C-alpha positions, 0 to 999 in steps of 0.5 A, a space after each residue: 632511510 632508503 629501506 623505509 622509502 621502499 617499504 612505504 612505496 610497497 604499502 602505497 602500491 598495495 593500497 592502490 592495488 587493493 582499491 583497483 580490485 574493489 568495485 563501487 556501485 553508486 545509485 543516486 536519486 534527486 536527494 539520496 544515494 545508495 552506494 555498494 562496494 566490493 572488498 578484495 574477495 568480491 563480497 558486496 556490501 553497503 558502503 553508504 545509504 543516506 543523503 547524496 554527496 556532491 562528489 561521488 568520490 567522497 563516498 570512498 571516505 565514508 567507511 574510515 569515519 567509523 570506528 565501531 569495533 571488530 568486524 568478525 565476519 567481513 560481511 556484516 554490511 552485506 548487500 544480500 546476506 547469505 546463510 551458512 558460511 561467514 554470516 553470524 546474523 539474520 540472513 537474507 537468503 538460506 539454501 540447501 544445495 542439491 548435495 545437501 550442503 547448507 552453506 552459501 557464499 555470494 561474490 560479486 561477478 558483474 553489474 550493469 545499469 540501464 536507463 528506462 527514462 529520464 526519471 527511471 534507472 535499473 541497476 542489476 548486480 550479479 552475485 555467484 557462489 564460487 563453489 556451487 553453480 548458484 547465482 543471485 541477481 539483485 535489482 535496484 530500480 531508482 525513481 530519481 524525482 521522487 527518491 523512491 527505490 524498488 528492490 528485488 532479487 532473482 535466484 537461479 542455479 545449474 546444480 545437478 538436482 533441485 535446491 531448497 530455498 529456506 529464505 529468499 528476501 527481496 531486499 537487505 538494507 544496512 543503515 547507520 545512525 545513533 539510534 533508530 525508531 520504528 513506527 509500525 501498525 497493527 489492527 483488526 476488522 474495523 480497527 485498521 492502521 493503529 500506529 505504534 512507535 518504539 525505539 529499536 533495541 538489540 535483537 530482531 524485531 519481525 513484522 509478518 503475516 501468515 494469513 495467506 489472504 487478507 494478510 494486512 488484517 492484523 499486521 500491515 506490511 508498511 512501516 517507518 524507521 526514523 534515524 536518531 530521533 522520531 521524525 515529525 511531519 517536517 523534521 528528521 530523517 525517516 525511511 518508509 518501507 513497504 513490500 509489494 506483495 499481497 501474500 504472507 510477508 516478513 520484515 526483519 529489523 535487526 540492530 547488530 552489535 555495532 548498533 547498525 540496523 539491518 532491514 531484510 524484507 520479502 515473502 514470509 518463508 513460513 511453511 514455504 521452503 521452495 524447491 528450485 529446479 535447475 535453470 528455474 528462476 525464482 523472482 521475489 516481489 519488490 521491496 519499496 522504500 523512500 528516504 526523507 531528510 525533511 520529515 514524514 510529510 516529504 516522504 509521503 509526498 514522494 510516495 504519493 507522486 510515485 504511486 500516481 505516476 508508476 504504480 496505482 492503476 490509472 493514478 492520474 485518471 478519473 474516479 467515479 462517485 457512487 451510491 452503494 446499496 449495502 447499508 440501505 438494504 443489506 441482503 434484502 432487496 429485489 428488482 423494484 427496490 433497486 430500481 428506486 435506488 437507481 433513481 436515488 442515485 440520479 437524484 443524489 448526483 453521483 456517477 454510479 450505483 453499486 450493487 453489493 452482496 446478495 444478488 446471486 445463487 439459487 439452490 442456496 440463495 444468498 440471503 445472508 453470509 452463510 450460503 451461496 458464495 461461489 454460485 454466481 448466477 443471478 438470483 431469479 427471485 430477487 432479479 428475475 430479469 438479471 443484472 442486464 435489467 439493472 444496467 439498462 435501468 441505470 442507463 435510463 437514469 443517466 448513471 453507471 452500474 457496478 457490482 460486488 463480487 468475492 470470487 476467491 471464496 466459497 460457502 460450504 453451503 453452495 453448489 460449487 462446494 458440492 461439485 468441486 470439493 477438491 477446489 477448496 483449501 482445506 486439510 483432508 483429515 481435519 475439521 473445516 474451520 470457517 472465517 465468516 462462514 466461508 472457505 478460500 478457493 485454491 488459486 494454485 489450481 489452474 482450473 480455479 484460476 479459470 473459474 475466477 476469471 470467468 466470474 468476471 469475464 461472464 459479467 462483462 460478456 453479458 453486460 458490456 456496459 458494466 462500469 465498476 467492480 468491487 472485489 472483496 476478500 473476507 476470509 483468511 486461510 485455515 488448514 492450508 492444503 492444495 489438492 492440486 499441488 504435489 509439494 505443499 511447501 509451495 502452496 502460499 506462493 502458488 496461491 499468490 501467483 495464481 491470483 496475479 495470473 487471474 488479475 493479469 488476464 482481467 486487466 489484459 481484457 478489461 484494462 480501464 474498468 475501475 475496480 475497488 480492492 476490498 478485503 473487509 477493509 484494508 486487509 489486502 492493500 499493497 502496491 502489488 495489488 494496486 497495479 490492478 485496482 484503481 482504489 481500495 477500501 480502508 475499513 468497514 468502519 465508516 464512523 467518520 471520527 474513526 476514519 479521520 484517524 485511519 485515513 491519516 495513517 493510510 495517507 503516509 503511504 497511499 495517495 488520496 485518490 486511492 482511498 474509497 471513503 463513503 458517507 454512511 450512517 455509522 457514528 452520531 455526527 451530522 451529515 456535513 461532518 460525515 461528508 466532509 471526512 469522506 471528501 478527503 479521497 474518492 467520495 461515495 455514499 452508502 445511505 438511504 437517500 429517501 430517508 434524508 431530511 430535505 436540507 441534508 439531501 440538499 447539502 449532499 447534492 451541493 457537496 457533490 457539486 463542490 467536490 467535482 470542482 475541487 477533486 483534482 486538487 485532492 487527488 493530484 495535489 500535494 498533501 500536508 498533514 497540519 494538525 494531528 488528531 492524536 496530539 490535539 483537539 483538532 485534526 487538519 489536512 491540506 491539499 495544494 495543487 502543483 502550481 501552488 495556486 489552489 489549496 483545500 483545507 479540511 479541519 475537524 473537532 476530534 475532542 468533544 470535551 467542553 470548550 475544545 476547538 481551534 484555539 489558535 491559527 493552524 500553519 499551512 504548508 506548501 503555498 507560495 510565500 510570495 502569492 496572495 490568497 483569498 479564503 472561501 468556506 466550502 460545504 456550508 450547510 443550508 441556512 448557515 453562513 461562513 464562520 470565517 472572514 472571507 473578505 480578507 486576503 493573505 500572503 502565503 508567507 503569512 499563512 505558513 508562518 502565522 497560519 489561519 484559524 478555521 474556527 472549529 468548535 462544538 458548533 462547527 465540528 467540520 470546516 472546509 476552506 479553499 485558498 485561491 491565488 489572487 491574480 
């Protein structure tokens, strides 16, 4: 008996000693927790990721609740999985050391947490190889209120020669659930943000892009993962993920032999082995994620609040309504024609006139997309008095003036191409291959960076009252090669570094000028780019019926204030339908105002006034998706201000079959159940009356439990309702 007591005491002492050697790192937001822990050998793993527990001590009990079988490596749940040593699955990092060795073993050294504000904290965790002088620091930036985390890494070493980085992820998540469901997106020009949801099976699912620029064209970098079952708007656990990077990306989702999911995301290592010199630091872009246990709606509102507060340029500021000339003139315009459009801008009632493509180049005039790109002098035939005369005329009409540029690109038929063929991305021994009759300039070259900066800077220097820039990016990179770089493996990374350097310089000198992020649509929208831009262009497809579906999907990740929505002549819907759809974001017009019928013009003028009264609710309010266009005949979206005193509901008919419409009430969300609300129909077409009873009032409780029927049908294909608190 005495011997048994001694043995038990020894076991207890050993267990206590083991616990003493382990380090636990809890990182919590308002609802969630990510907890890391070391083993006795200082390998760092994910202990827990999910809803926050009331007692931090109980995170230590999580691991013993799982009996998933043998763990052959000891690092299956690694916080940053290295290649070449004990790991048997997909790594987050893979290197070749200066001596040619391909193995890496990362052990915990230290960690620290700094408090940036009441809402924001940054935890850094230092990992080091015990054999090589090679170090990785993991960073976790937590936003408490919105349950958002940004995660990235820095890599450095002090070996006696350069180290080759073969893979260098930003984040390595480890998730536990009974099953996992992936909602990803695909698309093409005019077909952006097409969703696909599938159950994740064993093996690796890779979401990636190798386009160099316009990288979200075919495969957007945003995604969702649902736990146990596909999440709905208001139910289920779901993770939203997005890489904050505008270049080639790669996200690996691997379901392992324990049925746990590993998500590894970062820069795509395709054709990009990076040579890291001693004492040089390689910093990865941030991987952004938010976890919701109350469905997709909560996750998107978390993302919207975070974006407006911390990431989107001027996310809580104003936006300019505008009239664009593109569909009115295309390339065929001159000064007098633009002067008339400036008068139309004032007549319509918007803030700004935007001059699109075709205003530049002389030796090879920009009269189509085959020539002139890269030659940014005003075309003397079209604009004999330059841009300055248009800026002046805009001021005379009491509107602002903006302009389109595509400074990263060049037509082979241009003076720039003739003078600087070494500035162009192209393989010296290959035939040139064009995307929209153009090639991409080499932003890895500092001379090209200076040129692109001066395109913007010269416009503002000559025209200080220029009020808006539409920055386009229409080509992808073929035949990737930089005449400037010695190491072509660095090309894709150095291109993006060059782009960000240019944008940093522009924003340092012109911090508040609104700029639209355009890439033939949403080909480049991500939260690294949106640090520099006030808004993005979701798609060149402006058919309002198509836009209902696209804007619905974009709204999961991006707030309404960031989405540029224009009223155009695409589609067969009436002007009311087109305008109502465009109002669910930042409103613009791309129409021939002089061709509008009298009532159509009056409708637009009145709608702009209405929009100016409600835009703060749309831009800064909480968004609730009420009726999914893919699941029924009616689409419906609600925006509610933070005080829950004012809401705007947009509803549309998306099925033209016989007798389709809103058969029953649509339940509202986000209201105060104890408040009473009046109902008012907005954006009525001249000569029509409200189709709903505006004399009654309703409690928030009724509107959320029973709902309200907007009376959408073939005669009322779009309906906008305002719900206001009665005080």
